[in-house]
C-alpha angles and dihedrals in degrees: 000000000000125000115212122187131186111193108199133173093260106024141016108223116205124193135176125209125197101194102309097338120101102219100187144342124213135175137214127191109251112250111185091198096052114128128221091258094049091051091046091053091049093048093047090052090052091050090050093049089054096043093246126137118221093225091059091075114102092191147344140214131196134195115190136179090181106080091184092071104028096095095042091049092049091050092047091053092047092049093051102039104026088232123115105229123229113240116214107237143088112342096029116109112241102152087224115137103216110202102184129115094261113016091193089067093064113107115243090232091060090048090054092045091053095046090050092049093048090053094051115023139055115265146269093049144167121220117207107200110187110189134106085333126026109237135179114197121197120214119185129226088260092054098256123143103237100180141281148234121242124199133168111281122252095252092046090053092046092048093047091051092052092045096046098046112054095201094054111082125196113279134192115259101239129148114284118235097206138018090228105064118208096196134035097259095048091044091054092046091051092048095047100040101037091035092055092045092051091047089053091048091048094048092047089053092050092047092051089050090054091047091051097240147019122303122239096232140020113194126190121204139155135076095296098039089122087083089068090069087076091059120104094225121092101258132185116215116219111167094182101043094123091053091052088050091052092051091048091051091048091052091050091055100039106042 
């Protein structure tokens, strides 16, 4: 079995592959102060809940955008499984041609997203990753990473609104029923959800104009990808795209 881990700013997503089958996906809240032992205990609990033994893993791979926990997470995985995990970054073979000004700036999560999309969907494609930040990655017909857009994430925007306006309390992010809200909570939901969806539609339109034509696929992923269902574009939902990308990168490096 293969252990794949995506350490993001909000959550750590853990997946287990048995050959090409994704057996389970679990999530931990990201704690930047977590020690190796704390992470090992959390991982062991997840394995136990899913009736998996740590020593069954033949390998592991991690992508992390949280440098504070990368080493501790790697050591926790190694302690539990006996396998030294691969870390997505410079020196690891991804076969992704990164055509941005400084390829080392590209987040490892976006690398894994792109590799997963290239392995599964028609190109060129756009990848809408809705997490702590809202990102749109652009992958060319030849499978090159051309660049991306980055905007504040939905929950960051919602939190900033509640913090900056004393009369607006925190609300749950559920689907709005109307564009015209008739109370504060529904008005905020409409503004955040429909506003984000329209921003995504508008950015996709602008990107396609720059590319000189429509893309073949638009894929939505990330913890808040449900918002993309309100977009007017035809969008494919793939909640576990980053995990597929991690497995694909592992296979490229360990054949």
